[in-house]
PyMOL Python script that loads the backbone (N, CA, C, O; Angstrom):
from pymol import cmd

cmd.read_pdbstr("""\
ATOM      1  N   MET A   1      20.475  11.419 -15.859  1.00  0.00           N
ATOM      2  CA  MET A   1      19.966  10.208 -15.411  1.00  0.00           C
ATOM      3  C   MET A   1      19.928   9.254 -16.483  1.00  0.00           C
ATOM      4  O   MET A   1      19.672   9.627 -17.627  1.00  0.00           O
ATOM      5  N   GLN A   2      20.176   7.972 -16.187  1.00  0.00           N
ATOM      6  CA  GLN A   2      20.138   6.905 -17.295  1.00  0.00           C
ATOM      7  C   GLN A   2      18.717   6.686 -17.765  1.00  0.00           C
ATOM      8  O   GLN A   2      17.776   7.318 -17.287  1.00  0.00           O
ATOM      9  N   ASP A   3      18.585   5.762 -18.727  1.00  0.00           N
ATOM     10  CA  ASP A   3      17.328   5.386 -19.366  1.00  0.00           C
ATOM     11  C   ASP A   3      16.472   4.823 -18.290  1.00  0.00           C
ATOM     12  O   ASP A   3      16.694   3.699 -17.839  1.00  0.00           O
ATOM     13  N   LEU A   4      15.498   5.573 -17.866  1.00  0.00           N
ATOM     14  CA  LEU A   4      14.606   5.171 -16.753  1.00  0.00           C
ATOM     15  C   LEU A   4      13.655   3.977 -17.119  1.00  0.00           C
ATOM     16  O   LEU A   4      13.114   3.308 -16.238  1.00  0.00           O
ATOM     17  N   THR A   5      13.486   3.752 -18.390  1.00  0.00           N
ATOM     18  CA  THR A   5      12.602   2.640 -18.818  1.00  0.00           C
ATOM     19  C   THR A   5      13.239   1.289 -18.497  1.00  0.00           C
ATOM     20  O   THR A   5      12.560   0.262 -18.487  1.00  0.00           O
ATOM     21  N   ARG A   6      14.512   1.297 -18.241  1.00  0.00           N
ATOM     22  CA  ARG A   6      15.226   0.024 -17.920  1.00  0.00           C
ATOM     23  C   ARG A   6      15.736  -0.022 -16.488  1.00  0.00           C
ATOM     24  O   ARG A   6      16.537  -0.899 -16.166  1.00  0.00           O
ATOM     25  N   VAL A   7      15.293   0.914 -15.585  1.00  0.00           N
ATOM     26  CA  VAL A   7      15.767   0.984 -14.263  1.00  0.00           C
ATOM     27  C   VAL A   7      14.686   0.402 -13.232  1.00  0.00           C
ATOM     28  O   VAL A   7      13.498   0.720 -13.285  1.00  0.00           O
ATOM     29  N   ASP A   8      15.172  -0.401 -12.376  1.00  0.00           N
ATOM     30  CA  ASP A   8      14.320  -0.850 -11.256  1.00  0.00           C
ATOM     31  C   ASP A   8      13.916   0.299 -10.358  1.00  0.00           C
ATOM     32  O   ASP A   8      14.772   1.129 -10.053  1.00  0.00           O
ATOM     33  N   VAL A   9      12.702   0.408  -9.920  1.00  0.00           N
ATOM     34  CA  VAL A   9      12.215   1.493  -9.084  1.00  0.00           C
ATOM     35  C   VAL A   9      13.144   1.614  -7.837  1.00  0.00           C
ATOM     36  O   VAL A   9      13.483   2.725  -7.428  1.00  0.00           O
ATOM     37  N   ALA A  10      13.522   0.544  -7.282  1.00  0.00           N
ATOM     38  CA  ALA A  10      14.434   0.570  -6.152  1.00  0.00           C
ATOM     39  C   ALA A  10      15.725   1.291  -6.423  1.00  0.00           C
ATOM     40  O   ALA A  10      16.341   1.798  -5.486  1.00  0.00           O
ATOM     41  N   ASP A  11      16.169   1.360  -7.670  1.00  0.00           N
ATOM     42  CA  ASP A  11      17.487   2.030  -8.025  1.00  0.00           C
ATOM     43  C   ASP A  11      17.305   3.448  -8.266  1.00  0.00           C
ATOM     44  O   ASP A  11      18.301   4.135  -8.493  1.00  0.00           O
ATOM     45  N   LEU A  12      16.058   4.008  -8.241  1.00  0.00           N
ATOM     46  CA  LEU A  12      15.823   5.353  -8.457  1.00  0.00           C
ATOM     47  C   LEU A  12      16.309   6.234  -7.261  1.00  0.00           C
ATOM     48  O   LEU A  12      16.418   5.698  -6.158  1.00  0.00           O
ATOM     49  N   PRO A  13      16.591   7.491  -7.412  1.00  0.00           N
ATOM     50  CA  PRO A  13      17.024   8.340  -6.262  1.00  0.00           C
ATOM     51  C   PRO A  13      15.802   8.491  -5.303  1.00  0.00           C
ATOM     52  O   PRO A  13      14.654   8.225  -5.657  1.00  0.00           O
ATOM     53  N   SER A  14      16.135   8.929  -4.087  1.00  0.00           N
ATOM     54  CA  SER A  14      15.092   9.011  -3.022  1.00  0.00           C
ATOM     55  C   SER A  14      14.073  10.094  -3.434  1.00  0.00           C
ATOM     56  O   SER A  14      12.912   9.998  -3.036  1.00  0.00           O
ATOM     57  N   VAL A  15      14.441  11.069  -4.177  1.00  0.00           N
ATOM     58  CA  VAL A  15      13.541  12.115  -4.617  1.00  0.00           C
ATOM     59  C   VAL A  15      13.834  12.353  -6.172  1.00  0.00           C
ATOM     60  O   VAL A  15      14.989  12.428  -6.591  1.00  0.00           O
ATOM     61  N   LEU A  16      12.813  12.457  -6.926  1.00  0.00           N
ATOM     62  CA  LEU A  16      12.953  12.610  -8.356  1.00  0.00           C
ATOM     63  C   LEU A  16      12.402  13.989  -8.885  1.00  0.00           C
ATOM     64  O   LEU A  16      11.451  14.550  -8.341  1.00  0.00           O
ATOM     65  N   LYS A  17      13.002  14.450  -9.881  1.00  0.00           N
ATOM     66  CA  LYS A  17      12.510  15.682 -10.546  1.00  0.00           C
ATOM     67  C   LYS A  17      11.285  15.331 -11.317  1.00  0.00           C
ATOM     68  O   LYS A  17      11.068  14.164 -11.646  1.00  0.00           O
ATOM     69  N   VAL A  18      10.502  16.277 -11.606  1.00  0.00           N
ATOM     70  CA  VAL A  18       9.184  16.032 -12.286  1.00  0.00           C
ATOM     71  C   VAL A  18       9.467  15.422 -13.678  1.00  0.00           C
ATOM     72  O   VAL A  18       8.733  14.551 -14.146  1.00  0.00           O
ATOM     73  N   ARG A  19      10.538  15.897 -14.318  1.00  0.00           N
ATOM     74  CA  ARG A  19      10.913  15.280 -15.621  1.00  0.00           C
ATOM     75  C   ARG A  19      11.201  13.849 -15.485  1.00  0.00           C
ATOM     76  O   ARG A  19      10.756  13.077 -16.335  1.00  0.00           O
ATOM     77  N   GLU A  20      11.906  13.414 -14.493  1.00  0.00           N
ATOM     78  CA  GLU A  20      12.182  12.013 -14.229  1.00  0.00           C
ATOM     79  C   GLU A  20      10.927  11.235 -13.963  1.00  0.00           C
ATOM     80  O   GLU A  20      10.807  10.133 -14.498  1.00  0.00           O
ATOM     81  N   VAL A  21      10.029  11.682 -13.227  1.00  0.00           N
ATOM     82  CA  VAL A  21       8.725  11.063 -13.059  1.00  0.00           C
ATOM     83  C   VAL A  21       8.033  10.895 -14.259  1.00  0.00           C
ATOM     84  O   VAL A  21       7.500   9.810 -14.494  1.00  0.00           O
ATOM     85  N   ALA A  22       7.960  11.946 -15.159  1.00  0.00           N
ATOM     86  CA  ALA A  22       7.318  11.914 -16.438  1.00  0.00           C
ATOM     87  C   ALA A  22       7.880  10.728 -17.312  1.00  0.00           C
ATOM     88  O   ALA A  22       7.126  10.035 -17.995  1.00  0.00           O
ATOM     89  N   VAL A  23       9.207  10.536 -17.255  1.00  0.00           N
ATOM     90  CA  VAL A  23       9.852   9.482 -18.045  1.00  0.00           C
ATOM     91  C   VAL A  23       9.455   8.126 -17.511  1.00  0.00           C
ATOM     92  O   VAL A  23       9.135   7.221 -18.281  1.00  0.00           O
ATOM     93  N   VAL A  24       9.474   7.973 -16.170  1.00  0.00           N
ATOM     94  CA  VAL A  24       9.088   6.674 -15.612  1.00  0.00           C
ATOM     95  C   VAL A  24       7.563   6.304 -15.958  1.00  0.00           C
ATOM     96  O   VAL A  24       7.223   5.177 -16.320  1.00  0.00           O
ATOM     97  N   LEU A  25       6.775   7.281 -15.819  1.00  0.00           N
ATOM     98  CA  LEU A  25       5.354   7.104 -16.022  1.00  0.00           C
ATOM     99  C   LEU A  25       4.997   7.118 -17.562  1.00  0.00           C
ATOM    100  O   LEU A  25       3.874   6.808 -17.960  1.00  0.00           O
ATOM    101  N   ARG A  26       5.987   7.483 -18.370  1.00  0.00           N
ATOM    102  CA  ARG A  26       5.758   7.636 -19.805  1.00  0.00           C
ATOM    103  C   ARG A  26       4.601   8.550 -20.094  1.00  0.00           C
ATOM    104  O   ARG A  26       3.716   8.195 -20.873  1.00  0.00           O
ATOM    105  N   LEU A  27       4.580   9.762 -19.465  1.00  0.00           N
ATOM    106  CA  LEU A  27       3.599  10.790 -19.631  1.00  0.00           C
ATOM    107  C   LEU A  27       4.237  12.021 -20.159  1.00  0.00           C
ATOM    108  O   LEU A  27       5.436  12.201 -19.945  1.00  0.00           O
ATOM    109  N   PRO A  28       3.561  12.859 -20.811  1.00  0.00           N
ATOM    110  CA  PRO A  28       4.166  14.189 -21.258  1.00  0.00           C
ATOM    111  C   PRO A  28       4.519  14.998 -20.027  1.00  0.00           C
ATOM    112  O   PRO A  28       3.843  14.934 -19.000  1.00  0.00           O
ATOM    113  N   LEU A  29       5.556  15.735 -20.150  1.00  0.00           N
ATOM    114  CA  LEU A  29       6.039  16.585 -18.999  1.00  0.00           C
ATOM    115  C   LEU A  29       4.953  17.504 -18.611  1.00  0.00           C
ATOM    116  O   LEU A  29       4.752  17.656 -17.406  1.00  0.00           O
ATOM    117  N   SER A  30       4.206  18.155 -19.487  1.00  0.00           N
ATOM    118  CA  SER A  30       3.183  19.036 -19.112  1.00  0.00           C
ATOM    119  C   SER A  30       2.076  18.411 -18.308  1.00  0.00           C
ATOM    120  O   SER A  30       1.589  19.005 -17.345  1.00  0.00           O
ATOM    121  N   ARG A  31       1.660  17.184 -18.701  1.00  0.00           N
ATOM    122  CA  ARG A  31       0.669  16.405 -18.008  1.00  0.00           C
ATOM    123  C   ARG A  31       1.158  16.003 -16.630  1.00  0.00           C
ATOM    124  O   ARG A  31       0.366  16.008 -15.688  1.00  0.00           O
ATOM    125  N   THR A  32       2.387  15.666 -16.475  1.00  0.00           N
ATOM    126  CA  THR A  32       2.914  15.380 -15.208  1.00  0.00           C
ATOM    127  C   THR A  32       2.961  16.486 -14.270  1.00  0.00           C
ATOM    128  O   THR A  32       2.703  16.291 -13.082  1.00  0.00           O
ATOM    129  N   TYR A  33       3.308  17.772 -14.770  1.00  0.00           N
ATOM    130  CA  TYR A  33       3.297  18.898 -13.930  1.00  0.00           C
ATOM    131  C   TYR A  33       1.772  19.198 -13.550  1.00  0.00           C
ATOM    132  O   TYR A  33       1.497  19.687 -12.454  1.00  0.00           O
ATOM    133  N   GLU A  34       0.922  18.928 -14.370  1.00  0.00           N
ATOM    134  CA  GLU A  34      -0.585  19.144 -14.093  1.00  0.00           C
ATOM    135  C   GLU A  34      -0.964  18.271 -12.906  1.00  0.00           C
ATOM    136  O   GLU A  34      -1.570  18.739 -11.943  1.00  0.00           O
ATOM    137  N   LEU A  35      -0.598  16.997 -12.989  1.00  0.00           N
ATOM    138  CA  LEU A  35      -0.953  16.022 -11.885  1.00  0.00           C
ATOM    139  C   LEU A  35      -0.321  16.446 -10.567  1.00  0.00           C
ATOM    140  O   LEU A  35      -0.931  16.297  -9.508  1.00  0.00           O
ATOM    141  N   VAL A  36       0.899  16.974 -10.625  1.00  0.00           N
ATOM    142  CA  VAL A  36       1.615  17.388  -9.413  1.00  0.00           C
ATOM    143  C   VAL A  36       0.820  18.636  -8.889  1.00  0.00           C
ATOM    144  O   VAL A  36       0.509  18.714  -7.701  1.00  0.00           O
ATOM    145  N   GLN A  37       0.520  19.543  -9.734  1.00  0.00           N
ATOM    146  CA  GLN A  37      -0.240  20.810  -9.289  1.00  0.00           C
ATOM    147  C   GLN A  37      -1.580  20.451  -8.685  1.00  0.00           C
ATOM    148  O   GLN A  37      -1.962  21.036  -7.671  1.00  0.00           O
ATOM    149  N   LYS A  38      -2.305  19.517  -9.262  1.00  0.00           N
ATOM    150  CA  LYS A  38      -3.601  19.131  -8.682  1.00  0.00           C
ATOM    151  C   LYS A  38      -3.464  18.275  -7.452  1.00  0.00           C
ATOM    152  O   LYS A  38      -4.460  18.035  -6.769  1.00  0.00           O
ATOM    153  N   GLY A  39      -2.285  17.805  -7.139  1.00  0.00           N
ATOM    154  CA  GLY A  39      -2.129  16.989  -5.967  1.00  0.00           C
ATOM    155  C   GLY A  39      -2.322  15.527  -6.161  1.00  0.00           C
ATOM    156  O   GLY A  39      -2.281  14.764  -5.196  1.00  0.00           O
ATOM    157  N   GLN A  40      -2.526  15.118  -7.353  1.00  0.00           N
ATOM    158  CA  GLN A  40      -2.689  13.710  -7.721  1.00  0.00           C
ATOM    159  C   GLN A  40      -1.356  12.968  -7.602  1.00  0.00           C
ATOM    160  O   GLN A  40      -1.359  11.760  -7.366  1.00  0.00           O
ATOM    161  N   ILE A  41      -0.267  13.622  -7.750  1.00  0.00           N
ATOM    162  CA  ILE A  41       1.078  13.105  -7.481  1.00  0.00           C
ATOM    163  C   ILE A  41       1.637  14.032  -6.369  1.00  0.00           C
ATOM    164  O   ILE A  41       1.893  15.212  -6.607  1.00  0.00           O
ATOM    165  N   ALA A  42       1.819  13.480  -5.168  1.00  0.00           N
ATOM    166  CA  ALA A  42       2.307  14.244  -4.027  1.00  0.00           C
ATOM    167  C   ALA A  42       3.704  14.706  -4.294  1.00  0.00           C
ATOM    168  O   ALA A  42       4.496  13.961  -4.872  1.00  0.00           O
ATOM    169  N   SER A  43       4.036  15.895  -3.900  1.00  0.00           N
ATOM    170  CA  SER A  43       5.470  16.458  -4.127  1.00  0.00           C
ATOM    171  C   SER A  43       5.835  17.251  -2.930  1.00  0.00           C
ATOM    172  O   SER A  43       5.072  17.543  -2.009  1.00  0.00           O
ATOM    173  N   ILE A  44       7.128  17.577  -3.047  1.00  0.00           N
ATOM    174  CA  ILE A  44       7.773  18.486  -2.051  1.00  0.00           C
ATOM    175  C   ILE A  44       8.317  19.671  -2.850  1.00  0.00           C
ATOM    176  O   ILE A  44       8.964  19.504  -3.884  1.00  0.00           O
ATOM    177  N   ARG A  45       8.029  20.900  -2.327  1.00  0.00           N
ATOM    178  CA  ARG A  45       8.538  22.047  -2.998  1.00  0.00           C
ATOM    179  C   ARG A  45       9.691  22.724  -2.196  1.00  0.00           C
ATOM    180  O   ARG A  45       9.537  22.969  -1.000  1.00  0.00           O
ATOM    181  N   PHE A  46      10.735  22.997  -2.788  1.00  0.00           N
ATOM    182  CA  PHE A  46      11.883  23.731  -2.263  1.00  0.00           C
ATOM    183  C   PHE A  46      12.068  24.983  -3.095  1.00  0.00           C
ATOM    184  O   PHE A  46      12.762  24.959  -4.112  1.00  0.00           O
ATOM    185  N   GLY A  47      11.452  26.077  -2.673  1.00  0.00           N
ATOM    186  CA  GLY A  47      11.480  27.284  -3.487  1.00  0.00           C
ATOM    187  C   GLY A  47      10.744  27.006  -4.740  1.00  0.00           C
ATOM    188  O   GLY A  47       9.551  26.707  -4.706  1.00  0.00           O
ATOM    189  N   ARG A  48      11.463  27.099  -5.928  1.00  0.00           N
ATOM    190  CA  ARG A  48      10.786  26.923  -7.151  1.00  0.00           C
ATOM    191  C   ARG A  48      11.031  25.417  -7.630  1.00  0.00           C
ATOM    192  O   ARG A  48      10.459  24.971  -8.625  1.00  0.00           O
ATOM    193  N   SER A  49      11.867  24.705  -6.902  1.00  0.00           N
ATOM    194  CA  SER A  49      12.119  23.276  -7.297  1.00  0.00           C
ATOM    195  C   SER A  49      11.029  22.463  -6.800  1.00  0.00           C
ATOM    196  O   SER A  49      10.505  22.739  -5.720  1.00  0.00           O
ATOM    197  N   VAL A  50      10.619  21.414  -7.550  1.00  0.00           N
ATOM    198  CA  VAL A  50       9.619  20.427  -7.114  1.00  0.00           C
ATOM    199  C   VAL A  50      10.228  19.123  -7.219  1.00  0.00           C
ATOM    200  O   VAL A  50      10.893  18.838  -8.214  1.00  0.00           O
ATOM    201  N   ARG A  51      10.040  18.253  -6.204  1.00  0.00           N
ATOM    202  CA  ARG A  51      10.605  16.944  -6.095  1.00  0.00           C
ATOM    203  C   ARG A  51       9.427  16.008  -5.742  1.00  0.00           C
ATOM    204  O   ARG A  51       8.503  16.404  -5.032  1.00  0.00           O
ATOM    205  N   VAL A  52       9.476  14.769  -6.248  1.00  0.00           N
ATOM    206  CA  VAL A  52       8.567  13.799  -5.932  1.00  0.00           C
ATOM    207  C   VAL A  52       9.346  12.640  -5.193  1.00  0.00           C
ATOM    208  O   VAL A  52      10.257  12.055  -5.779  1.00  0.00           O
ATOM    209  N   PRO A  53       9.005  12.334  -3.990  1.00  0.00           N
ATOM    210  CA  PRO A  53       9.660  11.189  -3.346  1.00  0.00           C
ATOM    211  C   PRO A  53       9.451   9.886  -4.069  1.00  0.00           C
ATOM    212  O   PRO A  53       8.387   9.641  -4.638  1.00  0.00           O
ATOM    213  N   ARG A  54      10.494   9.028  -4.046  1.00  0.00           N
ATOM    214  CA  ARG A  54      10.441   7.783  -4.748  1.00  0.00           C
ATOM    215  C   ARG A  54       9.228   7.018  -4.237  1.00  0.00           C
ATOM    216  O   ARG A  54       8.479   6.467  -5.044  1.00  0.00           O
ATOM    217  N   GLN A  55       9.003   6.963  -2.896  1.00  0.00           N
ATOM    218  CA  GLN A  55       7.891   6.182  -2.295  1.00  0.00           C
ATOM    219  C   GLN A  55       6.558   6.660  -2.844  1.00  0.00           C
ATOM    220  O   GLN A  55       5.668   5.830  -3.033  1.00  0.00           O
ATOM    221  N   VAL A  56       6.369   7.907  -3.103  1.00  0.00           N
ATOM    222  CA  VAL A  56       5.117   8.384  -3.740  1.00  0.00           C
ATOM    223  C   VAL A  56       4.875   7.697  -5.068  1.00  0.00           C
ATOM    224  O   VAL A  56       3.755   7.253  -5.320  1.00  0.00           O
ATOM    225  N   LEU A  57       5.904   7.586  -5.950  1.00  0.00           N
ATOM    226  CA  LEU A  57       5.874   6.880  -7.205  1.00  0.00           C
ATOM    227  C   LEU A  57       5.586   5.469  -7.065  1.00  0.00           C
ATOM    228  O   LEU A  57       4.789   4.933  -7.835  1.00  0.00           O
ATOM    229  N   VAL A  58       6.204   4.782  -6.087  1.00  0.00           N
ATOM    230  CA  VAL A  58       6.023   3.328  -5.854  1.00  0.00           C
ATOM    231  C   VAL A  58       4.626   3.104  -5.449  1.00  0.00           C
ATOM    232  O   VAL A  58       3.978   2.196  -5.969  1.00  0.00           O
ATOM    233  N   ASP A  59       4.065   3.965  -4.451  1.00  0.00           N
ATOM    234  CA  ASP A  59       2.643   3.750  -3.974  1.00  0.00           C
ATOM    235  C   ASP A  59       1.681   4.078  -5.164  1.00  0.00           C
ATOM    236  O   ASP A  59       0.673   3.387  -5.314  1.00  0.00           O
ATOM    237  N   LEU A  60       1.957   5.084  -5.991  1.00  0.00           N
ATOM    238  CA  LEU A  60       1.059   5.291  -7.118  1.00  0.00           C
ATOM    239  C   LEU A  60       0.983   4.163  -8.094  1.00  0.00           C
ATOM    240  O   LEU A  60      -0.089   3.825  -8.596  1.00  0.00           O
ATOM    241  N   LEU A  61       2.136   3.571  -8.368  1.00  0.00           N
ATOM    242  CA  LEU A  61       2.138   2.460  -9.283  1.00  0.00           C
ATOM    243  C   LEU A  61       1.465   1.169  -8.652  1.00  0.00           C
ATOM    244  O   LEU A  61       0.772   0.398  -9.316  1.00  0.00           O
ATOM    245  N   THR A  62       1.727   1.019  -7.359  1.00  0.00           N
ATOM    246  CA  THR A  62       1.094  -0.115  -6.647  1.00  0.00           C
ATOM    247  C   THR A  62      -0.451   0.009  -6.622  1.00  0.00           C
ATOM    248  O   THR A  62      -1.169  -0.939  -6.939  1.00  0.00           O
ATOM    249  N   ARG A  63      -0.940   1.228  -6.228  1.00  0.00           N
ATOM    250  CA  ARG A  63      -2.357   1.339  -6.237  1.00  0.00           C
ATOM    251  C   ARG A  63      -3.023   1.229  -7.626  1.00  0.00           C
ATOM    252  O   ARG A  63      -4.140   0.730  -7.756  1.00  0.00           O
ATOM    253  N   THR A  64      -2.316   1.702  -8.636  1.00  0.00           N
ATOM    254  CA  THR A  64      -2.836   1.572  -9.991  1.00  0.00           C
ATOM    255  C   THR A  64      -2.889   0.154 -10.395  1.00  0.00           C
ATOM    256  O   THR A  64      -3.887  -0.293 -10.960  1.00  0.00           O
ATOM    257  N   THR A  65      -1.778  -0.624 -10.110  1.00  0.00           N
ATOM    258  CA  THR A  65      -1.687  -2.034 -10.486  1.00  0.00           C
ATOM    259  C   THR A  65      -2.771  -2.818  -9.706  1.00  0.00           C
ATOM    260  O   THR A  65      -3.434  -3.679 -10.286  1.00  0.00           O
ATOM    261  N   GLU A  66      -2.957  -2.532  -8.404  1.00  0.00           N
ATOM    262  CA  GLU A  66      -3.934  -3.269  -7.594  1.00  0.00           C
ATOM    263  C   GLU A  66      -5.327  -3.119  -8.147  1.00  0.00           C
ATOM    264  O   GLU A  66      -6.100  -4.077  -8.146  1.00  0.00           O
ATOM    265  N   ARG A  67      -5.675  -1.899  -8.632  1.00  0.00           N
ATOM    266  CA  ARG A  67      -6.946  -1.629  -9.188  1.00  0.00           C
ATOM    267  C   ARG A  67      -7.139  -2.109 -10.538  1.00  0.00           C
ATOM    268  O   ARG A  67      -8.248  -2.079 -11.073  1.00  0.00           O
ATOM    269  N   GLY A  68      -6.071  -2.563 -11.126  1.00  0.00           N
ATOM    270  CA  GLY A  68      -6.196  -3.081 -12.491  1.00  0.00           C
ATOM    271  C   GLY A  68      -6.255  -1.902 -13.548  1.00  0.00           C
ATOM    272  O   GLY A  68      -6.669  -2.134 -14.685  1.00  0.00           O
ATOM    273  N   GLU A  69      -5.865  -0.719 -13.193  1.00  0.00           N
ATOM    274  CA  GLU A  69      -5.879   0.368 -14.154  1.00  0.00           C
ATOM    275  C   GLU A  69      -4.519   0.395 -14.948  1.00  0.00           C
ATOM    276  O   GLU A  69      -3.507  -0.184 -14.553  1.00  0.00           O
ATOM    277  N   GLN A  70      -4.598   1.101 -16.065  1.00  0.00           N
ATOM    278  CA  GLN A  70      -3.374   1.251 -16.830  1.00  0.00           C
ATOM    279  C   GLN A  70      -3.007   2.667 -16.970  1.00  0.00           C
ATOM    280  O   GLN A  70      -1.992   2.983 -17.591  1.00  0.00           O
TER     281      GLN A  70
END
""", "prot")
cmd.dss("prot")
cmd.show_as("cartoon", "prot")
cmd.util.cbc("prot")
cmd.orient("prot")
């Protein structure tokens, strides 16, 4: 995947790997997996593969921005 720090959210795939979500959120991979495991980032599991729908990421960023959190 290309440099996600320069990609519009609308250009992201419909589902993202946890590693891709970590890059977009600029979080350590281990912390991102922790948030997914706790349910703070909704995900879909296909066997051992975990994917995060793009809309979940958009909603997360929108809620955080609306509350003024960083």
